[in-house]
C-alpha positions as CSV (number, residue, x, y, z in Angstrom):
1,M,-20.5,-43.4,-12.8
2,T,-23.1,-42.8,-10.1
3,Q,-22.9,-44.8,-7.0
4,S,-25.6,-47.1,-5.9
5,L,-27.3,-45.9,-2.7
6,D,-27.6,-48.2,0.2
7,P,-31.4,-48.9,0.8
8,G,-31.3,-48.0,4.5
9,A,-29.5,-44.7,3.7
10,R,-32.2,-44.2,0.9
11,R,-35.0,-44.8,3.4
12,A,-33.5,-42.4,6.0
13,I,-33.1,-39.7,3.7
14,L,-36.7,-39.9,2.3
15,D,-38.0,-40.1,5.9
16,A,-36.0,-37.1,6.8
17,V,-37.3,-35.1,3.8
18,D,-40.8,-35.8,5.0
19,A,-39.9,-34.7,8.5
20,L,-38.9,-31.5,7.0
21,R,-42.0,-30.6,5.4
22,D,-43.1,-28.0,7.8
23,W,-39.7,-26.5,7.9
24,S,-39.9,-26.2,4.1
25,V,-43.1,-24.4,4.1
26,T,-41.8,-22.0,6.8
27,T,-38.7,-21.4,5.0
28,L,-40.6,-20.6,1.8
29,E,-42.7,-18.1,3.6
30,G,-39.6,-16.3,4.8
31,L,-38.3,-16.1,1.5
32,V,-41.4,-14.9,-0.2
33,R,-41.6,-12.1,2.3
34,C,-38.4,-10.6,0.8
35,P,-39.4,-8.3,-2.0
36,S,-36.3,-9.0,-4.0
37,V,-37.0,-7.1,-7.4
38,L,-34.2,-5.8,-9.3
39,G,-31.9,-3.8,-7.1
40,Q,-33.7,-4.7,-3.8
41,E,-32.4,-8.2,-3.7
42,Q,-30.5,-7.6,-0.4
43,S,-33.0,-9.1,2.1
44,A,-33.4,-12.4,0.1
45,L,-29.4,-12.5,-0.1
46,E,-29.3,-12.1,3.6
47,E,-31.8,-14.7,4.4
48,M,-29.8,-17.2,2.0
49,A,-26.7,-16.5,3.9
50,R,-28.5,-17.2,7.1
51,L,-29.9,-20.4,5.7
52,Y,-26.5,-21.6,4.4
53,A,-25.1,-20.9,7.9
54,G,-27.8,-22.9,9.4
55,L,-26.6,-26.0,7.4
56,G,-23.3,-25.5,8.7
57,L,-21.8,-24.0,5.5
58,E,-19.9,-20.7,5.4
59,P,-21.7,-18.1,3.2
60,R,-19.4,-16.3,0.7
61,R,-20.1,-13.0,-1.3
62,V,-19.4,-13.1,-5.0
63,P,-19.6,-9.8,-6.6
64,T,-20.9,-8.9,-10.2
65,V,-18.2,-7.0,-11.9
66,P,-19.1,-6.0,-15.5
67,E,-15.4,-5.1,-16.4
68,Q,-14.5,-8.6,-15.6
69,L,-17.3,-10.3,-17.4
70,A,-17.7,-7.9,-20.5
71,G,-15.5,-10.2,-22.6
72,H,-17.4,-13.5,-21.9
73,P,-19.8,-14.4,-24.7
74,G,-22.6,-14.9,-22.1
75,F,-22.4,-11.4,-20.8
76,S,-25.4,-9.0,-21.0
77,P,-25.4,-5.4,-20.7
78,P,-26.3,-4.5,-17.3
79,L,-29.6,-2.3,-16.5
80,I,-28.1,-0.9,-13.1
81,G,-25.1,-1.0,-11.1
82,Y,-24.1,-4.0,-8.8
83,A,-22.9,-2.2,-5.7
84,G,-24.5,-3.9,-2.4
85,R,-26.1,-6.7,-4.5
86,D,-23.4,-9.5,-4.2
87,N,-24.5,-13.0,-4.9
88,V,-24.2,-15.5,-2.1
89,V,-22.5,-19.1,-2.4
90,A,-21.5,-21.9,-0.2
91,L,-19.4,-24.8,-0.4
92,H,-19.6,-28.2,1.2
93,R,-16.4,-30.2,1.2
94,P,-16.6,-33.9,2.1
95,K,-14.2,-35.7,4.5
96,A,-12.9,-37.7,1.6
97,R,-14.0,-37.1,-1.9
98,A,-15.6,-40.4,-3.3
99,G,-18.5,-39.2,-5.5
100,R,-19.1,-36.4,-8.2
101,S,-19.3,-32.9,-7.4
102,L,-22.6,-30.8,-7.9
103,V,-24.0,-27.3,-8.0
104,L,-27.4,-26.5,-6.6
105,Q,-28.1,-23.1,-8.0
106,G,-31.1,-20.8,-8.0
107,H,-32.0,-17.2,-8.5
108,V,-33.4,-15.0,-5.6
109,D,-34.6,-12.1,-8.0
110,V,-38.3,-11.8,-8.7
111,V,-40.1,-9.9,-11.4
112,P,-42.2,-6.8,-10.2
113,E,-45.6,-7.7,-8.7
114,G,-47.6,-5.6,-11.2
115,A,-51.0,-4.2,-10.0
116,A,-50.8,-5.2,-6.3
117,D,-54.6,-4.5,-5.8
118,M,-55.3,-7.2,-8.3
119,W,-54.0,-9.9,-6.1
120,E,-56.4,-11.8,-3.7
121,T,-53.7,-11.5,-1.1
122,P,-50.7,-9.2,-1.1
123,P,-47.9,-10.4,-3.2
124,Y,-45.3,-10.4,-0.4
125,E,-47.5,-11.9,2.1
126,P,-47.5,-15.5,1.6
127,A,-50.9,-17.3,1.8
128,I,-51.6,-21.0,1.7
129,R,-54.9,-21.8,-0.1
130,D,-55.9,-25.4,-1.3
131,G,-52.4,-26.8,-0.8
132,R,-50.8,-23.9,-2.8
133,M,-48.6,-21.0,-1.6
134,Y,-49.3,-17.7,-3.3
135,G,-46.9,-14.8,-3.4
136,R,-44.4,-13.1,-5.8
137,G,-41.5,-15.6,-6.3
138,A,-43.2,-18.5,-4.6
139,G,-43.0,-20.4,-7.9
140,D,-40.2,-18.6,-9.7
141,M,-38.2,-19.7,-8.1
142,K,-37.9,-19.6,-4.2
143,A,-39.7,-23.0,-3.9
144,G,-37.0,-24.6,-5.9
145,I,-34.1,-23.0,-3.7
146,V,-36.2,-24.4,-0.5
147,S,-36.1,-27.8,-2.3
148,Y,-32.4,-27.9,-2.5
149,L,-31.8,-26.4,0.9
150,A,-34.4,-29.1,2.4
151,A,-32.7,-31.9,0.4
152,F,-29.2,-31.1,1.9
153,K,-30.7,-30.6,5.5
154,A,-32.5,-34.0,5.2
155,M,-29.2,-35.8,4.5
156,Q,-27.8,-34.4,7.6
157,L,-30.8,-35.2,9.6
158,A,-30.3,-38.9,8.4
159,G,-26.7,-38.5,9.7
160,L,-25.2,-38.4,6.3
161,Q,-23.7,-35.7,3.9
162,P,-22.6,-35.8,0.4
163,A,-19.3,-37.7,-0.4
164,A,-18.2,-34.8,-3.0
165,E,-18.0,-31.1,-3.1
166,V,-21.6,-29.5,-3.3
167,Q,-21.8,-25.8,-4.2
168,M,-24.8,-23.6,-3.3
169,Q,-25.4,-20.6,-5.4
170,S,-28.0,-17.8,-4.8
171,V,-27.7,-15.4,-7.8
172,I,-29.4,-12.1,-8.9
173,E,-30.7,-11.0,-12.3
174,E,-31.9,-14.3,-13.8
175,E,-34.7,-12.3,-14.8
176,C,-33.0,-9.7,-16.8
177,S,-29.5,-10.6,-17.6
178,G,-28.1,-13.8,-16.0
179,N,-24.8,-11.9,-14.9
180,G,-25.1,-13.0,-11.4
181,A,-25.1,-16.5,-12.5
182,L,-22.2,-15.9,-14.9
183,A,-20.3,-14.3,-12.1
184,C,-20.7,-17.3,-9.9
185,M,-19.9,-19.8,-12.3
186,L,-16.6,-18.2,-13.1
187,A,-15.6,-17.6,-9.5
188,M,-16.4,-21.2,-8.4
189,P,-14.7,-24.4,-9.3
190,K,-16.1,-26.3,-12.3
191,A,-18.4,-29.0,-11.1
192,D,-19.4,-32.3,-12.6
193,A,-23.1,-31.5,-12.9
194,V,-25.7,-28.8,-12.0
195,I,-29.1,-28.9,-10.7
196,I,-31.3,-25.6,-11.1
197,P,-35.0,-26.5,-9.6
198,E,-36.8,-23.9,-11.9
199,P,-40.5,-24.3,-11.9
200,G,-42.4,-26.3,-14.4
201,P,-45.4,-24.7,-16.3
202,G,-48.3,-26.0,-14.2
203,L,-46.7,-29.5,-13.8
204,D,-43.4,-31.0,-12.7
205,A,-41.3,-30.5,-15.7
206,L,-37.7,-31.1,-17.0
207,Y,-36.3,-28.5,-19.3
208,T,-35.1,-29.9,-22.6
209,A,-34.4,-26.7,-24.3
210,E,-34.9,-22.8,-24.0
211,V,-35.0,-20.0,-26.5
212,G,-32.6,-17.1,-26.1
213,V,-33.6,-13.6,-25.4
214,V,-32.6,-10.1,-26.4
215,W,-33.8,-7.0,-24.7
216,A,-33.9,-3.7,-26.6
217,W,-34.9,-0.3,-25.7
218,V,-36.3,2.4,-28.4
219,T,-36.5,6.0,-27.3
220,V,-38.3,8.3,-29.6
221,S,-38.0,12.1,-29.3
222,G,-40.9,14.1,-31.2
223,R,-41.9,17.7,-31.6
224,P,-44.0,19.1,-28.9
225,A,-47.1,21.3,-29.5
226,H,-50.3,22.4,-27.9
227,V,-53.0,19.9,-28.6
228,R,-54.9,22.6,-30.4
229,D,-52.0,22.6,-32.9
230,M,-51.6,18.9,-32.8
231,Q,-50.8,18.6,-36.5
232,A,-47.8,20.9,-36.0
233,G,-46.3,18.6,-33.6
234,L,-44.9,15.0,-33.7
235,N,-46.2,12.7,-31.2
236,A,-43.5,10.6,-29.7
237,I,-46.0,8.0,-28.2
238,E,-47.8,7.5,-31.5
239,A,-44.2,7.1,-33.3
240,A,-43.0,4.6,-30.7
241,Q,-46.2,2.6,-31.3
242,I,-45.3,2.4,-35.0
243,I,-41.9,1.2,-34.2
244,G,-43.3,-1.4,-31.9
245,A,-45.8,-2.6,-34.5
246,A,-43.1,-3.1,-37.0
247,F,-41.8,-6.0,-35.0
248,K,-45.0,-8.0,-35.5
249,D,-44.0,-9.1,-39.0
250,Y,-40.8,-10.2,-37.6
251,E,-42.3,-12.3,-35.0
252,R,-44.5,-14.0,-37.7
253,E,-41.4,-14.6,-39.8
254,M,-39.4,-16.2,-36.9
255,N,-42.4,-18.5,-35.9
256,D,-42.5,-19.9,-39.4
257,G,-42.3,-23.8,-39.3
258,S,-39.0,-24.0,-41.3
259,R,-37.1,-22.0,-38.6
260,I,-38.4,-24.1,-35.5
261,H,-36.0,-26.3,-33.9
262,P,-37.1,-30.0,-33.5
263,A,-37.1,-29.4,-29.7
264,F,-40.0,-27.1,-30.0
265,R,-42.0,-29.1,-32.7
266,G,-45.7,-28.9,-31.6
267,V,-45.4,-25.8,-29.5
268,N,-47.6,-23.0,-30.6
269,H,-45.7,-19.7,-31.3
270,P,-42.3,-20.5,-29.4
271,V,-40.7,-17.3,-30.4
272,N,-42.4,-14.1,-28.9
273,V,-41.9,-10.5,-29.2
274,N,-43.1,-8.4,-26.3
275,L,-43.7,-4.9,-25.9
276,G,-43.1,-5.0,-22.1
277,T,-42.8,-1.4,-21.1
278,I,-43.8,2.1,-22.2
279,E,-43.0,5.3,-20.7
280,G,-43.8,8.8,-22.3
281,G,-45.6,11.9,-22.5
282,E,-45.7,14.8,-20.1
283,W,-49.4,16.3,-20.1
284,N,-52.8,15.3,-21.5
285,S,-53.2,18.4,-23.6
286,S,-49.5,18.5,-24.8
287,V,-48.2,16.4,-27.8
288,A,-45.8,14.0,-26.3
289,T,-42.3,14.9,-26.6
290,R,-40.5,11.7,-25.7
291,C,-41.5,8.1,-25.5
292,R,-39.4,5.0,-24.4
293,I,-40.5,1.4,-25.2
294,G,-39.0,-1.8,-23.8
295,L,-38.9,-4.8,-26.2
296,R,-38.2,-8.6,-25.4
297,I,-37.4,-10.5,-28.5
298,G,-37.1,-14.4,-28.5
299,V,-34.3,-16.3,-30.3
300,M,-34.7,-19.8,-31.8
301,M,-32.0,-22.3,-31.9
302,G,-30.1,-22.0,-35.2
303,Y,-30.2,-18.2,-34.6
304,T,-28.1,-16.2,-32.1
305,A,-28.4,-13.2,-30.0
306,A,-26.0,-11.3,-32.1
307,Q,-28.1,-11.9,-35.3
308,T,-31.1,-10.8,-33.5
309,K,-29.5,-7.6,-32.3
310,A,-28.7,-7.0,-36.1
311,D,-32.2,-7.8,-37.0
312,V,-33.5,-5.3,-34.3
313,E,-31.3,-2.7,-35.7
314,R,-32.4,-3.2,-39.3
315,I,-36.1,-3.1,-38.3
316,V,-35.9,0.2,-36.2
317,E,-33.8,1.8,-39.1
318,Q,-36.4,0.7,-41.5
319,A,-39.3,2.0,-39.3
320,K,-37.7,5.5,-39.0
321,R,-38.4,6.0,-42.6
322,H,-42.2,5.7,-42.0
323,E,-43.8,9.0,-43.0
324,R,-45.1,9.8,-39.6
325,L,-41.6,9.7,-38.1
326,R,-40.3,12.3,-40.2
327,G,-38.3,14.8,-38.0
328,A,-38.4,12.3,-35.1
329,Q,-35.1,11.4,-33.3
330,V,-34.8,7.6,-32.5
331,K,-32.3,6.2,-30.2
332,L,-31.8,2.4,-29.9
333,E,-30.1,0.9,-26.9
334,F,-29.4,-2.7,-25.8
335,K,-29.6,-3.3,-22.1
336,G,-30.5,-6.7,-20.1
337,F,-30.5,-9.9,-21.9
338,M,-28.2,-10.8,-24.9
339,A,-28.7,-14.5,-24.4
340,D,-28.4,-17.3,-26.8
341,P,-30.6,-20.1,-27.2
342,C,-29.8,-23.6,-25.5
343,V,-30.5,-27.3,-26.0
344,F,-29.8,-29.4,-22.9
345,D,-28.3,-32.8,-23.0
346,T,-31.2,-34.9,-21.7
347,G,-28.9,-38.0,-22.2
348,A,-26.5,-36.7,-19.5
349,G,-26.1,-38.9,-16.4
350,I,-27.5,-36.1,-14.0
351,V,-30.5,-35.9,-16.1
352,Q,-31.3,-39.6,-16.3
353,L,-30.6,-39.9,-12.7
354,A,-33.0,-37.1,-11.9
355,R,-35.7,-38.6,-13.9
356,R,-35.2,-42.1,-12.2
357,S,-35.1,-40.4,-8.8
358,Y,-38.3,-38.4,-9.5
359,T,-40.1,-41.6,-10.4
360,E,-39.0,-43.3,-7.2
361,A,-39.7,-40.2,-5.0
362,T,-43.3,-39.5,-6.4
363,G,-44.4,-42.4,-8.5
364,G,-44.8,-40.2,-11.6
365,S,-42.6,-38.9,-14.5
366,L,-41.0,-35.7,-15.2
367,R,-42.6,-34.0,-18.2
368,D,-40.3,-32.7,-21.0
369,Y,-40.6,-29.0,-21.2
370,P,-39.0,-27.0,-24.2
371,A,-39.2,-23.6,-22.7
372,T,-40.2,-20.3,-24.5
373,G,-38.5,-18.5,-21.8
374,L,-34.9,-19.0,-20.5
375,T,-32.9,-20.0,-17.3
376,D,-29.4,-19.6,-15.9
377,G,-28.9,-23.4,-17.1
378,R,-27.5,-22.0,-20.4
379,F,-24.2,-20.7,-19.0
380,F,-23.2,-24.1,-17.8
381,A,-24.3,-26.0,-20.9
382,L,-23.0,-23.4,-23.5
383,Y,-19.9,-22.1,-21.9
384,Q,-18.6,-24.7,-19.5
385,D,-19.8,-28.0,-21.1
386,T,-21.4,-29.1,-17.8
387,P,-24.5,-31.2,-17.8
388,V,-27.6,-29.5,-16.4
389,A,-30.6,-31.2,-14.9
390,C,-33.1,-28.1,-14.8
391,F,-36.4,-29.3,-13.2
392,G,-38.9,-28.0,-10.5
393,P,-42.2,-27.8,-9.1
394,D,-45.6,-27.1,-10.5
395,A,-46.0,-23.2,-10.6
396,V,-48.8,-21.1,-12.0
397,D,-49.0,-17.5,-13.1
398,I,-45.3,-16.8,-12.4
399,H,-44.7,-13.2,-13.9
400,G,-48.4,-12.8,-13.4
401,I,-51.1,-12.0,-10.7
402,D,-51.5,-14.5,-7.8
403,E,-48.5,-16.4,-8.7
404,N,-48.6,-19.9,-6.8
405,V,-46.8,-23.0,-6.3
406,G,-48.0,-26.5,-5.2
407,L,-46.7,-27.6,-1.9
408,D,-47.1,-31.4,-2.5
409,S,-45.1,-30.7,-5.8
410,M,-42.4,-28.8,-4.0
411,H,-42.1,-31.7,-1.5
412,G,-41.8,-34.1,-4.4
413,I,-39.0,-32.0,-5.9
414,T,-37.1,-31.9,-2.6
415,R,-37.4,-35.7,-2.4
416,T,-36.1,-36.0,-5.9
417,I,-33.2,-33.6,-5.4
418,A,-32.2,-35.5,-2.1
419,L,-32.1,-38.9,-4.0
420,T,-30.2,-37.5,-6.8
421,M,-27.6,-35.8,-4.7
422,A,-26.9,-38.8,-2.6
423,E,-26.6,-41.0,-5.6
424,W,-24.7,-38.7,-7.7
425,C,-22.3,-37.4,-4.8
426,G,-22.3,-40.6,-2.9
427,V,-22.7,-40.3,0.9
428,E,-20.6,-40.5,4.1
429,R,-21.4,-40.3,7.6
430,V,-21.3,-36.9,9.3
């Protein structure tokens, strides 16, 4: 049962959020300057520890230990080791618990910037143009992290604090495994609800469902030869392309209307198979010896990551029988996402409260968003039965060139989180 928020406290909190707008922009700039790609998240994690301490909370490191997580159904095979990359969490404890506890969670890792010379301004030098901040990670999802920090800080500025425990979690590897979120979820007490301010697709949006994802890697070893005797060799790059192409029929099959969950009705092509990386060859005048491709395969509700893994194994095995792969050696590996799809409970109290708070804070309404990507929200929903409100600011070109986020939108999300937290947790005087 949520507690009614005193009108005076409500006004004071919103006024405090408005007063922190410049602080929020400066804080986001600082986080965007951290080039926190896979394996290089340390600067962002240190910045989060500093920000938590600035709120009067004690930062705590939570390691990601595969040996401790491997038996959990949400675990994904890691791409790299975890030494020196501990997640950072903090816990607010009230004077006397009166409300419901809450997790505020966000990932600090970002995807690679791609061709940096294609960006209008350098990807890790935040720039503001027409009310939007540009930079890798600005939208996905450092603006959301700043929103929850500013929401908590605004309560303090208003002379208040949550009357329930509030966890803050800064996690790694949302973009490739989710193992950081899994480690934190298991290390921290179970809360009554979770807010994850992931970005909306060009608008303020609430995630209603998300596909699962499986990452697969196929390495083809061919038979080298001089290009003048090309027919005597077996080109590993060409062979790998044949295997990659074999997944297109599967993609069409998975997008058949009979397979699509009702949450995705009207969404064009919700299950995507992406050939994301290719590495191979040694010399322009040599037939390529080895080629490795990385695939990302979407998983629709009603299907599981384990079933998808079996499908991938079958498709690769069939492709190996192609006449142009005779004599090739093919190795299949699964590293990174092994994630099941998830439908969020949009009738949950935290979700309904977030919707009402957004309308009050902005005058608008959160749009429903069935996501063809995925978030860390699945861990809490699938494995802990904890309700999740996953909503965030308007972001454009995430994972692309010139990623950006609307600063007005970020401000509206901050106001929304502040009201939601105050009413869900209750408030007490500092």
